[in-house]
N, C-alpha and C positions, 0 to 999 in steps of 0.2 A: 660352274657353281661359284657363287660369290664367296670370296674369302672373308667372311664376316664373323669368324669365331671370336675375334677380339675387337669387334666394332663397338663403338659407343656413339651413342648419339650422343707487369710483364716481366719478362725474363731476359737475361743477358746472353750474349753469344758464348759459344764454347771457349773456355780458357784451358788449353791443354785438353785433358780428358774429362774435366770436371764440369758439371752443370751448376749454374748459380740460381739463386732464388729470384722471385719477382723483383724487378728493379723499377724505381720511379722513372717516369718520363723526364727527359731533360728539361731544364728551366726554360728553354726556348719554346717549349710546348705550352700553350695557354689552355686553361680549362674554363668552360662556361656551361650553364644550364639553359637549354633552348626550349621555350614553350612551343609545342607543335602537336597538331592532331589530337588534342584533348589530353596531352600529358606533358611531362617535363623530361627531356633527354639530356643527360650529362655527356659532354663531349670534350675531347682533347684535340687540339689543332696545332700543328707545327710544320715547319719547312716551307719551301717555295717551289713553284712549278706546277705542272699538271696535277689535278687533284686525284687522290685515291682515298676511298672510304673502306675501313676494315670492320667487319662484323664478327663478333665472338660467338661462342656457343655456351651450352649448359656446363656448369661446374667451374666456370671461369667468368671473367669480365673483360672489358677492353684492355685491362692490364696485360693480358697475355701477349699483345702485339708489340710490346716495347722494343724487342730487338729488331723486328722488321720495320717498325716505325722510325727508329733511329737511322737505319740504313737507307730507307726511302726518302727521308726528309732532306737528303742531299740533293735530290732531283725532283721531288714532288711536294705538294701541299698535302699533308697527311691528316685525315679526319678519322677519329676513333671514338665512336659513341659506345655507351652501355645501352643494351637493348632495354625496352620498357620492362619494368618489374625486376630488373637485375642490376647489380652493382650499385652505382650512385644515382641511377635514374629513378624517376617516380614510380609508384605502384598503383596504377589505375585498376579499377575493378574489372574492366573488360579490355578487349582489343589484343588478345594474344594469338589470334590467327595471324598468319605470316603476311597476308595481303595488307592488313592494317599496319603491321610493323614495317612493311616495305614503304608505306606512305609516311611513317615516322622518318625513315631515312630520307625520302624525298623532301620532307619539310625541313629537316636539318640542312640539307644541301641548299635549299632555297634561302634559308636564313643566313647562310654563309655566302650567298651570291655565287654559288658553284653551279655550272651548267654541266659540261662533260666531265665524266669521272671514271676512273678505274675502280673496280669493286673486288675486294679480297675477303673471303669468308671461310668460316670453319663451323662444323657441327650445326647447331640451330641457325647460326649465321648463314649457312648455305641456303636454308629454306627462306629466310627473310630476304637474302640477296636475290634469290631466284624470283620471288614475287616482285621485288623492285625492278629487276631487269625486264621481266615479262611485261610490266605495265609501262615502262619507259625505255625500251631498247635503244631508241635514238640517242639517249643520254649516256650510254655506257660504251666506253672504248675497249676495255679488256675486262675479263672476269676470271677470277681464281676461285675454284671450289676445292675445299679441303676435307676429305675423309668423313663424309656423312651423306646419307641419302636425301632425296627430296620427295616429300609425300606425293603419291600419285604419278611419279615420273619413273619411267624405265622399270627396273626390277623391284619396285617398292613392295609389291605383294609378297614376293619371295623373301625379302628382307624381314618383313613382319613375322614370318614363321620362326625366326631364330629365337630360342628360349632365353638367350642372354638379354633380349630386349624387353623383358617383362616390365621394365620401368616406363615403357610407353603408355601403359594402362594403370600405372600406380598413382594414387592421389585420393583426394577427398578428405573429409574431416577426420576420420579415424586414422588415416595414414599420416596426416599432418600432426596429429597428437603423438603418434609413434616416433616421429623424427624430431619433434620439438625438443631442443636441448641436446639432440644427438646428431646434429647436422654433419659433423665431422665423420661420424660412423657411416652415414648414408653416402656421403661424397667419396669417402675412401674406396667404396666399392667400385665407383667409376674409374677413379685414378689408378686403382690396382688392376682390375680386370681388363681394362681397355688399353693398357700400355704393354710394350714389349718387355719392359723391365720396370716394375713399380718403383724401384729406387731412383729412376730418372725423373719422376715427378717428386721433387724434393720436399722435405718437411716444411721448410719455411713457406713455400708456395701453398702447401695444403693449409697451413695455419692462416695465411693471408686470405684465401678464398673462403675457407669455412667461416671465418669471422664475418665476411660480407654476406654469406648466405644465411647466417644466423640473425641478420637484421629483421625487424618486423616486416611481415608479408613476403619476404624473399622466397622462402620455400614454397609457399602457396602459389606464388606467381611462376616459379620454376615449373611446378606441376602443370600449371595452366598452359605453358608452352607445348607440352606433350598432349594435353587434352584436346588441343586445337587441331591435331593432325588430320582427323577425319574431314574437317572443314577445309583444311589446307589442300588435301587431295582433291576435293571437289573443285576448289578454285583453280588448282593447277591443271586439272583436266580441261577447264575452260581456256586457260592460257595456251595449252598445247594445240587447241583447235586453230590457232593463228599460224601454225607451222613452226618449224625449227628456226631458231635465231642464228645470226651469222657472225656476231662479234667473236674475236679470238678468245678461246677459253683454255685455261690451264687446269687440268684435273689432277689434284695432288692426293696420293694415297700413301699411308704408312705401310711399310713392308709387311708388318705383322697385323695389319688391319685390312683396309680396302685394297691396298696395293694397286695393280693395274685395273681393277674393276671400277675404280672411281671414274675412269674414262668411259666405261660402259654406261654409267649413270648419266654422265654429261652428254654423251652422244645421242641419248634419247630426246634431248631438247635443243641441241646446238649442232651446227654443221662443221665448225672450225675448232676442233678439240685436239689439244696436245696433252698426253698423259705423262706423269712423272711419279716415280716411286721413291719415297724417302727411306733410305736404308736404316736399319737398327731402330725403327720407330714403330709404335702402334698407332693408336688414334691421336695421341697428343703430340703431333709432329713438331709443334713449336717448342715444347718442353723437352722432348726426347732427342731431337736432332735439330736444334735451331740453326746450326751452321749451314747444313744442306738445304733446309727449308727456306731460309732467307736468301740463299744463293739462287735457288730455283725461281722464287717469286721476283726478285730484283732483275734477274736476267730476262725473264718473260716480259716484265713491264717496261724495261729499258731498251 
């Protein structure tokens, strides 16, 4: 049985026992907005070496990757977009299925003249990353999937039965009116229920992300990410017909969330999977245990 009782669908490294709030990317990282696939994607780029692209999930933005980006920039060119409709990217009316967003990622890489790339993902980012990898497997050297399912892949139908995942079907005009001006209340539910210890998702980070999700259209587009799951599952069933993919995959699960079952999800679509469990963490592995999460990813990619 999947350990999904605490599943949900940047920050600095540990300093002693204390967790710090979202930190800005170093000045060596440059930001730009790239016109691609009918929208505008906000991107941070820094470092030198083989390319790695990092895809965030719901309740956060690309800012979540700051500690890992700093560590990997020593050996990699690090590319950190905000997904369409989230963070500082544009808010198109359509295109929240993950196949379309995978093509956003492809367009960003093309604009940056990047061919081969490592892919690191979390939450909704897992789903976007999977679609990108499935359409362009020859382009991907390594894949890291962090603590979230993929629609239509492996134990997806079992996961959908969990009552904690009611938010998968939440949305529409009435729901948007309910959360308007109360974005922090809605988001606190995710940060609290899907962490091993809610205190580890600190107050400053909550303020930071709640402000971004209170921007015009942001909550609507967040709901659209979930509304697309049925289409995503259909698209992924088609991808699976090509057979399992062979690039090395690291499946990362929080000890109090997916844990070792993240590898079960990954093995439904990939043949070369290594699983790792991040101790003392729930779903928010980058916030709850950045030290071990950064170490696991950097060791795998290096």
